[in-house]
C-alpha positions as CSV (number, residue, x, y, z in Angstrom):
1,M,0.1,16.7,9.0
2,A,1.5,13.3,10.0
3,N,3.0,10.5,7.8
4,V,0.7,9.1,5.2
5,E,-0.2,5.5,4.2
6,L,-0.9,5.1,0.5
7,N,-2.2,1.9,-1.0
8,I,-1.4,1.7,-4.8
9,Y,-1.1,-0.9,-7.4
10,L,2.0,-1.0,-9.5
11,T,2.6,-2.6,-12.7
12,Q,4.2,-6.0,-12.8
13,R,7.5,-4.6,-14.0
14,Q,7.7,-1.8,-11.5
15,H,6.9,-4.1,-8.8
16,A,9.8,-6.5,-9.9
17,Q,12.2,-3.7,-10.3
18,I,11.6,-2.3,-6.9
19,A,11.4,-5.5,-5.2
20,R,14.9,-6.4,-6.6
21,M,16.2,-3.1,-5.2
22,R,15.1,-4.1,-1.7
23,Q,18.2,-6.6,-1.8
24,T,20.2,-3.4,-1.5
25,G,18.3,-2.1,1.5
26,I,16.1,0.5,-0.4
27,N,12.3,0.1,0.3
28,M,9.3,0.9,-1.8
29,S,8.5,3.8,0.4
30,A,12.0,5.3,-0.2
31,I,11.6,5.0,-4.0
32,A,8.3,6.9,-4.0
33,R,9.7,9.6,-1.8
34,L,12.8,10.0,-4.1
35,A,10.7,9.9,-7.3
36,I,8.4,12.8,-5.8
37,K,11.5,14.9,-4.8
38,K,13.5,14.4,-8.0
39,F,10.7,14.5,-10.6
40,G,7.8,16.4,-9.1
41,R,8.5,19.4,-11.1
42,S,9.1,17.6,-14.3
43,A,6.6,17.0,-17.2
44,L,5.3,13.6,-16.5
45,E,4.9,11.0,-19.3
46,P,1.5,9.2,-19.8
47,E,0.7,6.5,-17.7
48,D,1.6,2.9,-18.6
49,D,-1.7,1.1,-19.3
50,S,-0.1,-2.1,-18.2
51,A,-2.4,-4.2,-15.7
52,K,-1.7,-2.9,-12.3
53,A,-0.9,-6.4,-10.8
54,K,0.7,-5.7,-7.5
55,R,-0.7,-3.8,-4.5
56,V,1.8,-2.1,-2.1
57,V,1.6,0.2,0.8
58,L,3.8,3.2,0.6
59,Y,4.5,5.5,3.6
60,L,5.1,9.2,2.8
61,G,6.1,11.9,4.9
62,A,3.8,15.0,5.3
63,E,5.9,17.1,2.8
64,D,5.9,14.5,0.2
65,A,2.3,13.8,0.7
66,E,1.3,17.5,0.2
67,A,3.7,17.5,-2.9
68,L,1.9,14.5,-4.4
69,A,-1.5,16.0,-3.7
70,A,-0.5,19.2,-5.4
71,L,1.0,17.3,-8.3
72,S,-2.2,15.1,-8.7
73,I,-4.2,18.4,-8.9
74,R,-1.9,20.0,-11.4
75,E,-1.7,16.5,-13.5
76,G,-5.5,15.9,-13.2
77,G,-5.2,12.4,-11.9
78,S,-5.2,10.3,-8.8
79,R,-2.5,10.2,-6.3
80,S,-1.9,6.7,-7.3
81,S,-1.8,7.4,-11.0
82,V,0.6,10.3,-10.5
83,L,3.0,8.3,-8.1
84,R,3.1,5.2,-10.6
85,R,4.1,7.8,-13.3
86,L,6.8,9.4,-11.0
87,I,8.1,6.0,-10.2
88,A,8.2,5.0,-13.9
89,V,10.4,8.1,-14.6
90,Y,12.6,7.3,-11.6
91,L,13.2,3.9,-12.5
92,R,13.9,4.8,-16.3
93,V,16.3,7.5,-15.5
94,N,18.3,5.6,-12.9
95,A,18.1,2.3,-14.7
96,D,22.0,2.1,-15.2
97,A,22.7,3.0,-11.7
98,I,20.1,0.6,-10.4
99,E,21.6,-2.2,-12.5
100,S,25.1,-1.4,-11.3
101,L,24.1,-2.2,-7.7
102,F,23.8,-5.9,-8.9
């Protein structure tokens, strides 16, 4: 399986947090891949029902795309929904470390 392009909508807050991180050289696809690897086996919180205001394109490697597909089946949701939830956990858990970059 080759790299996978995934179009998803992020909440305004998620997008702003990740966009700020780009100043450090970390892109949105990297955050998505880290979120899948670090929190893919965790229990996920319910999805934030805020408006999904920002469309982004993420690129996942084959292994991450397969893990995301399996998580989507396990959680009974779309890949986009599960990925937004993973990103939310990643941003929350790493908030102090992220803030220390600035």
